[in-house]
N, C-alpha and C positions, 0 to 999 in steps of 0.2 A: 527577733521579729519575726511574720508572717506574712503572704500576700497571698490573693487569690483575686482571680479575675474572671469578668465573666464577659461576655459580647453583647451588646444592646441594638435594639434599631435604629432606626434615625429619629422617631421620635421621643425615644426615651426609653421603651420597656423591654422586657427583660425579652432577650431571644436566645438563650443560652442559660442552665445554671451557673452557679460558683464554682468555680474548678477546684481540688483538692487544694487545702493548704499549704504552700512551699514555705518553709523554716527557712531564715536567713540569718548571719550577725555582720554587725558591721567590727571591721579590724580597727586598731587605734589610727585615728588620722591624722597625727602631729606628731613631731619628735617629744614635743612639751609631753606629751601624753604616757612616755616611757620613765618609770621611776626604778626600772632594774638594770642592771649595766653588763656588759660584755666580761666573763669571768673566764678564767683558762684555770690549767696543771699551773702550779706556783714554779713549775723547774723550766729547764731553757726544753725548747723542741727536740735535742740530741735523748736526753730520756725514753720521750713516745717511741722514737725507732729502737732503742736499745730494749725499753724496760714493753713498750704494747701501748697501744690507746689508751684514753682515761675516759673513764665514769665518774661523772657529777651528780650530787645527790642534796638533796635538803629534807630534813624531818620538820614537819608543822602538825599545827593541831587545830581543828575547828570545834571551839564547842558554840555551833549552835545550828538552827535548822539552817539549811541550803536551799536557796531558792534554782538559784544557776552558778554555773561555773565556766569560766573563758579563759583559756590560753593560747597567747601571742608567742610563738618562737621562733628564732633562726642560729645560725650558727657560723662563725667563722671556718667554713669546714664543709663538712656534711653531719648531720644527725639523725637520732631515733631519740623520742623521749616516752618513759613509763611512768604512771602515776599508780601506787599500791599493786604493783606488778601486771600491771593491762600496758601491752603498748597505746597510745597517743595516734589515733591517725592511720593510712595505708600507705602515705607518700615514700618513694624512696630516693635515694641522691639527693634527699630536700638540705637545704633549699632552690639546688638547678645552680645553672653556670650563668652569670648576668656580670658587668660589669663592676664589680664589686666594692669599688671605689668611691661608687656613686651611686649604685643599686641593690642593695643587698634584701632581696624579698624574706618577709615573716609569710606565717601561716598564723590561720585563727580558729580554734578549735572548740567545742561545745563539750567541756568536760565533765560536764551538769555528774553523770552517771559513775566517775570515777573515784569521785574526792566523796569523803565520808565525815559524820560524826565522830569526834576525836580523832586519833593519830593517823598519818597521814606520810607516804612519802614519793616525791618528784625527785625522777632520776633522768638523767642523758648520756647515752651515748655519743662518742665524738669520733669523727671520720676524714683524714686529709682531703679528700676530693682536689678538684679545681685549685684549691685557695693556698695549699701546701702541697700538695704531692707533684712529684714527678711529672712533667706535661714538656710535650714537643716534642720537635725532630730530634735525631741522632740522639738518644739517649737522653733528649729533655734537659730540663731543669725542677729543682725544686721553689718554694717560699715563694713563687709566683707572685701575690698578693699579701704578704704577711707568712711570717716564721713561728707564727701562735694561733694553735686552733682553739674558739673558744665557742659557749651558747650563753646566749639571752634568752629569758624566757621571763614572761610575769603572768602569772596565775591571777586570775579576779576570780572572787568568791564572793557571789552576794547571798545575803543569809537575811532575817527575820530581822524587823525595824530597821531596813537599807542600811546596815550595815556591811561595808566593801572590806573584804581581807585581801590584800596583794600581797602574793610571797613572790618576790621578784629575784630573779640572780645576783648576789652580791658575794662580798667577802666570808660571809656566813656559809655557804655551801662547800660540802666537802668533795673531796676528789681522790677517787683511788684510781689505778692502774686495772685494766679489766684484760678479757681474756682475748680480746684480739689483737694478736703478735705485731702485725701489722697489715695493712690495707692500703691498696694502691688502684686508679682505674685501669693502668696498663698490665701490670703485674698479679695484682689478684691480691687473693685474703690468704691470712694464716690467722686459725682462730684453734686453741688452748681448749679444749674441756674440763681442763682439770681445773684449770683457773678462775672458771666459771661457778659464780652461785646463783642460781635460779630466782633463790627470793632476795636480789640485791634491790630493788628498788619497789619491798615491799618495808612496810613500819614492823622496827624492830629486830629488821636482819642486822645482826653485826657485823660493821666496816669499819676498819680501820682507816679514817683518811686525814689529808693534811687541807689546812685550808684553803679555798680557790684564791687566785690572784685578782684582784680587779685592773680591766686591761680599757689603757684607754680608746675612746671610741665614739664617733660621730654619729649620733642616732639620728642624724638628717637625711643617713641612707639607709634607712629601713622602711619598705618599699611593701603594699600590702599586694602579695603573691596575684600576679595580673596574668599568667598563662597556666593552662593545667599541668598538672604536678607530673613527674612519672610513678605509674603502678604498675603493680603485676597487672597481667593481662590475659593469659593462658596459659596451659602447660602440656607439652608436647612426651606424650611417652617413649620410649624406644624403639625405634623400627626394626636394628638391625644390631647384632651381638658380634664380635670375636673377640674369643679368648686367646690372652696375648702367655707369651710365656710365662711361667711364675704365678705371679696374683693379680697379672694387670687385665684389664677389660677396655677394649673399645666400643664406643659405643657409637650408634648415627641416629640422632635423633629424624632426620627426615627431611628439615627445613634449616636454612642458615637463618640467622635473625639474630637480635640481640637479648641478652639475659641472662640469665647463671643458673647453676645447676644446685637442683635440693634435691637432698643423698638421705640414705638411712643407712645410719652407720651403727654397726655391734659388734666392737673389738677390746681387746684389754687394755689398761691402761697404758699411755703412751704410745698406742698402735697410733702409725702415721700413716694416714691417705692423703694422695697428691690428686687434682683430678687439672690437668691441661687440654687444652681448649683449640681448636684449628676450624677452618670455614671449609675445607677440601682435602681429602686425602690425596699423597702425591707416591704412586706405587703403594698404594697398600697403608704407610705410613700417613702420620698426622704433618701439613705441609703447612708448618709450622714458619718457615722464610718469611713468608710476608707478613707476617707481624713485626717483623725487623728486631726492636728491643721493648716488646712489651710482651714478659714473659707468659701473660694472662696463666697462669696456675692455682688454683686453689688448695690450699690444704688446712686438712680435719686432724689435730691432736684428741685424740679418743682420752675421756676419764673412766673407762672401766663400770660405768654405774647401769650398762643396757642399752637397749636401741637409743639414738639420739636422730631424730632429724635436723639436721641442717642447710640452711644455705647462707651464702656470704651476705654481708651488709651494705657493706660502702663499696662495691666494686661491680663492674660488669662488663662483659664479654661478646664478642661476634662470634659465632661459631654455628656450627652446625652437628660435627664431628666431637667428643668428651674421650678422653682415655683415662679412666680412675686404676691410678696405679700403688700396688702393696693393699688391693684391697680386702677385707678380710674375708676370711674362710667361710663364710654365712652370705658372701656379698650376692646379692640377684640384680640383674639390670631391674624388675618389677619395681625395684625399691629408688628409683630415679626417676627424675623429672625433667625437662626440660621449662626454666618459669621464664617467659616468654615478657620480658619490660622495655615499660617505652613511655613517653609523652601521653596522656590522657585525652588523645584527640579522637574526635570522634568519625567513625566511619557515613560519608554522606552519599558515596557514590558508586558505582558498577558497571563493571558491560564484560557479558560473555558474545561467541558467537560461533560457529559451525566446526572451526578450525582448532583441533584440541592443541596445537601446539602455540599460538597464537594466544590461545587462554592462559595456558602457562607461562608466556612472554607476560599478560597482566598482571596475573598474580605474583609474578617475579618486581612487578613495579610496585603492587600494592606490600611487599615485603619488605621492600626497598625503602620503602616509605616508613614504616613502620621503625624499623631497625635503626634509622638515623634521625629520626626525631627526639630525639634524649635530650632532654631539656633547650639544647638549641639545636638544628637543622645542620648534623653534620656532615660529614666527607664519608666517613664510613666511622663502624662502630667497634672494629678490631682490633688495628694497628697502634702505632706510636706516634700517633696524629690525634684524630676523632674531634676536628676542628671545623666552626662553623662559616664554611668557603662559602665567599659569596657568590662566585660565579656556578656554583653548583644550584643552589636554590633559586639563580635567575635565570636557568634555563628550565627548572624543574617546576616552577611557584604555579602556574598554570594548570598543569597535569595534578599536583598536590592540595589545590585548591578544588579541583572535582573532586578526591576521591573524600577528602576529608575535611572535613570543620576546622583548619587550620588560621583563622583569622583573628583567636586571640592571641594564639603562639605566636606569631608571624608578627602580629604589632608587637607584642613585648619585645622579638629579637630585634627587630628595627629603630624602637625605641634606641638598644644597645649598639644599635649601628650609628646611628646620628650620634649618640655621646661620641663612641671612639672618634668617629669623622672629624668632631669638632676638638677633639684632643690632639688629633694629629694633622688636620688639616686635609684630609684626605679620608674616603673611604678604604679600609683595610680591606686585604685577599681575603681575613679573616675575623667574624666580630664572635665572641670578643674577641681582640687582641692581642695575643703575647710574643714579647720578643721571640723571633728564631729565624727561620733561614729567607724567609720572604720580609722583604723592606716594607715600607708602606708610601706608596709611588701610584700615580693614577694610572690603574690596570682596566682596560675594555672589558666590557661583559665583567667583569669579575664587580668593579667599581658599579658600573650599571644597572647592578641588583637595588642601590638607593630609590629608581626611578621605576624599575620593571615589577619587582616585590611590590611596592603601595597599588600602583594600574594593577596588578593582577588582582590583587582585594577588594576593589572598589570594583572589577570588570564582573568578580564571581560572585560578592559578598553585598556588592552595592555600600560597602563601607566606606563614605565622603569624610569621615572623622580620623583613617587612617591616612585622606591625603593632606588633611589640613596639618595633623601631629607631622608626617613627615615634610609638608611644604620647602623649610628653610634646607633641608638635607639633599631633595630632590635639586632646589638651586645651585645651592653649594656643589653640588658632584658636576652638573651642566657646566658653573661658571666655570670650576676649574679645569672641566675638560677645553672648553671656548680656550683658556688662557695655553692652554697646550699645543694646537693648533697652530702649522705656520700660516702666513698671512695668505695663502691661497685653500686655506680648509681645510688641511691635509693632517692628521697626526701622525706625525713621523718621529715624535721627539719618546724618549726612555724606553723602559722595559717594557713589553708584553708578553701575556702568557698565548695568546691567537687563538687558534684553532686546537684547543688543547688534547692532547691524545688521538691526535687525527691518526686512524690506524699506520699509517707508513712512518709514523715517527720510531725512530728507533730507542730500543727498552732505557738508552742510558739518555736519552735527547725530547722527553714527552711534548716539548714545546716547538719541534722542527717539521712542523703542517708545510700541507703541499698551498694552504692559503699564505701571503703575506702576512705578517702580523698585523704591520702600518693598515695594510687594506682592512682589515679585521676591525681593527682599533676604528679607522674613517667610519667603517658602516655603523657601528656601533653608536657612535659619536652622532651621528645623523637620526638614528633611528633613536635616540635615548631625549637630543634635542626636541625632535617632531612629537614625542608622548608627552612629556612637559609643556610642549605649547598647549596641546587640548586640556590637560588637566588644570591648568594654570586657566584655562577658559573656563572649566568646570566650576572652579574654587572665586570666578569673577575678578581675577587679576587681570584685567585687560593686556595692561601695557607689558606686561611679561608675557603674556602670550604672543603677543606681536615678536617681542624682543626676541624669545625662541622659536616663533615661528621662521624669522627672519636669519638666526644662525645655523636652523637646519637647509635652508635655500644655502646657504653659505658653504655649508659641508657639502651639500649634493652636489654643487657643482665642482667643487674640487675633487671629488671622487670621482666624475664623470672628466674632468679633464686629465686625472691621474691614473683612474683602472679600468677604462670603458671606451671601447674602442667606436666608431659610426655605426658599427653594424654589430654592435652589441656584445663584442668577445671581453672577456675580459683579462688583465695583466697575469693577473692568475688563473691557471686554466685549472678550476678545482670546483668540486662540487659544492664546498662550500662557498664559493666565493660570488656564483651563481644564484646558489638558494638565498643569502642575503642579498643581493641583489633586487631579486624577484620580489620578496618580503617586506623587505624595508623601503620600497618602492624609490630604487636609485637610477632606475631604466627611463631612460624618455620613450614616448611610445612606439616608435619607429626603429627602438632597438628591442623591444620585447622577444620578436620574432624570431630575430639572430641569438638573443642571447636564451632564449626554450631552446633552441633544434641545437645549441652547444652544450647546452644543459642534457637534455635527453641520450645526447652522443656520450657524454660523457659518461652516464649510468649505465647505457651499453656495454658501452668499450669496456667496462667495469664488469660486466658482468652481473648488473642489478647487486650490486656487492657495495658496502659503507666505503664510503670515502671519507669523512666526515668526524672530526674531536667534538668538544663541548659545545664550540660554537656553533657550529654547522646541523649535527644532528636533528637539534628540536626544530628546523627548520627544512628538513629535506622533504619530507611528505608533502605537508602542504604547500610549498613551490611546486611541486610537481601536479599538484592538484589544482594550482593558482593557473598555470599554463596550459590545461585541458590537458591533463595526462594522467590519471588518477592508475590509468592501468598498469604506467611505470611505478608508479607509488605500491602500489599491490603486489608489483613482483619484487621488490626490494623488500616490502616487508618480508615475504615467503621465502624468500633467500635462506638456504641452510646451510651454503659454505661460508666459511670464515672470509674477511669480516662483514657481519650479515648480526640484527637482531634475531635470528632464531637460534645461530651456531651455538652460543652459550646454551641454552634449550635444549639443543641435543645431545648437550654434555653432559646434561643433569644440572643443570644452573638449575636453583630455588631462589634465585633473589640477582636483581642487574650487577653485573660489572662491569669494572674501572676500564678495563681495558677490552676491545674486542676479543682479543686471545688472550686475557687472565691466563688461562689454561690451554697449553698448546694439544694438537689433536692426538699425540704421543701419551698424552697427562702430564707431559711437564708442565710446572706453573712456569710462566712467560719470567723471563730472569731479570727483567727490568725491578727495579727497587720500590718502584710505586703499582705493586700490584695487587688490587684488592678483590673481593668477589662480592662485595654489599655495597654500592654507590647506587644512587638513583637519575645520576644526572642525564646518562644515556637511555633511560627510559623513558625520558620525554615523550618518544615515540605515541603513550599512550592519551595523547592528548588528541593526537590524530584520528586514534581507535576511536575517540570517543565522540567527537566533532563531524568527522566526514565519514568514518564505517560504519558508525550506529547513525550517526547524524544528530547530536544537541550539542549546541552552543549558545552562548549568550547574546541577543542582539542587543540589548541593552543593558547597563549595570545590574548586578544583583538579580538575572533574569526579567528585570520587570518585563522585558520581553525575548520572546525566546525566538530560535532558529534553527528548525528542525529540517536538516538537509542530507538525506543517508545518500549514500553513493556505494552501492553495492560492487563488486568486484571481486576479483581472487581466484572464483570458485566457490567462496563463501554461500551459502544456502539461507543462511538467517545470521542474524546480530540484534543483539539491544543493549541499551546503557540507559543508566537514567542517574540525575542525584538531587539533594534534597536542596532548593533552594529556598530563598527567605520568604516564600511566600506558598512555599509545600514541594511535596516531589513532582518532577519535572521528568518525562520518560518517552522513550522512542523503541518500537521493536520494528524487523523486518522479518519478511519471511519470501524467499525466492522459491515460486514452484512452477519449471518449465520456463516457459516466457510471461510469468506473471511474479507481479511484485504485491505483496500485501504489506500496506504499515501500518501499523497503531501507533497513538500518543497520547499523554496527558498532559494538559497544560493545566498550571494549577490557579488557585482563584485569584481574582485580582492581577490579573498579567495575561497578556496577549501572546500570541505567538504566530509563526509565518512557517509556511512549510512550501520549500523548494523539493517540485517532485521528478521525477529521471526525466521524465517527455520535454520537460523544460516548462510545465503550469506550475506557478506561483498562486499561493492562496491565505490569505488570511482567517487565521484562526481565534477563536475564544475560549474561556476555561473549559474544563470538561475535557473526554475522552473523544477522540477522532479516529476515523480507519480510511482509509485508501485501497483501493485495488487498480494496479494500473499494469500497460505493457512494460516488459523492459527485457531486455538481451542484453547478457554478459559479456563485455567486448573483452576485457582480458583473460578470458579463461584458457586462449589458447596462449597467451603469452606466459602463462604460469607455469606450461608445461612445456614452453618453445626451448626446444634441442632439434639441430645445435643454434648459438645465439644468431649467425649470420642469417640465417634464413630469414629472419622477422627484421634485421637493422634496416632495412629499405624502406619498410610500413613507416619509420620514424624520424629518420634523418634527411 
């Protein structure tokens, strides 16, 4: 089907021409529409591991005039489909990772141009992926969802006279062992070109196969793909080359990211080329220790037929450096590309300023987002983990929603969150959940993703439907937290991860933070109850809104009694404790001044270095701004000594690190077992760059009303940011010249805006472009260059 749109005047007359036609296809909408079966190799899983992964195929004939053809397909495991020698679609790692026992995504493809009158062949590659491959901590485990990988495909061909031919997977399909010897998301892929018949999926190609086995399968789990699939997005050439001893080459692509290598190899039959991967170098060698038990090695065995362009099908790595081992004599780095792969989320937001290190920091946030939005929002793309950690996305959801159109992506993931929550009685610390080191129990921040992420999507995209979809999940989470509280409203029970990876936490104790875990838990309990009360009001659940507002008040009173002194000091004398108290409205009016004074003092005593982990870091700069000290926030932002946001940048980072000191100043990798160079959680400071440094944020859901409130500082001479709202692009830019500040904004159609000028003036704006020229003096320029620190301390304490 096709759809066209045009804009009409109120009287019904045409205001615009018809748009270009947009074609779309309807998927199969009911389990009864499936006549195909899930089919698999007729041998045990151990045979795949010993002999290689299977290819499944079916020959069929069409003696008619073909009008259209559609393919509906998915797999237990990973798949790629070919028809008559041509690959169908461009998705990678399809069908992605969901809670397979309740939701297995399938895709629908227009394959009219693939089928032909006469003889045809359809075939499928199969990989293990998340379904059966080794996955999880400490070596992981296999067969998380089952031990049989298989494919279900239904090809529907409409011919003349309304004849419908359905070619579905069944016991007549054939199975052979393919050229992929092994493939695993952690370990990499081994491909033996000597076993590969390039014509295998073309009619007439001679393949001696066994009959496929039909598996028991519940078609009710089949769900049309509702999120953007993983795709190839860009190719990075080699930036630097180091020739090793013998035939080994170390390649630097200049950027840490997720993906794989595409390489051209011309070698004799049986020649084996290995490709190892790592995010960093440690004293000139691949830094593989942070990979833990993920081998991350791809292997190609040549067939001697001449130059072959090869890339793995069913694996992905997080890396910047690749070591090509046992390269052929004619190897050239020009024959290698880093193929960057991630979910097909669309970039909608940007930021830039006059400080190049800050620009690099923001670029690192962007690359960290791309690298970790791979089917699910992962924590990291490289080691033996790559799980959908709920706390990470809770900390980062607002930042991600400014930079990318992640609405559909995260709405789909939230559906799995609710399913896992229903199964386990609690929001797991990662979704989809697999049994591993971490039990399912209520943990603040991580479980609060059930409220924080839908709220962020509603705030940034105006998506009321996600609130309706997730409302039972949000209520179940907050009700569970309420049941976990002591009678005084303080959350003391159970295990908590707290302010995870506080910079003072020892390498082997990442939860050992300065802010008490129970304080953090109680603060987040209040935050979620308060937000849920507001969201219940949006959905017109008045009784719930009142109930959760009362709960929030009860928790706030308990927090006050347990953790706050009358003059605003906190039981945990830590940056995170004060930032949460300020941002979560946990202070009485007469406590704010004392809390602000001590908060600033802690930052000064720390030399403007970071003292927070996953819970506190997203709040720091916003909390300092809220108490009227954006100058201190700028000083923290621009600090380059460890721990700070810019320290990794000075160390050559191209993504956000998991730890503030993932690499030590001497070039050693942090000795902790949790040391990644591509996490996004600590990059949540980018939300402050957007909302305060540049000065753009939603003042109503979906940017129906926009707040422009730039607060220049830090010696910056210009900054700009913009995002594509549901109503069109909204942008802000400012330039400081001497003591004049020039600001320009663009308000999308059908929206309004408010601008808060640095001189205190506030104006209402309608749609269109607006400019302002006001007097301004940067108050924090001296602060940035302050040496020694105590010279300025009396100004702020």
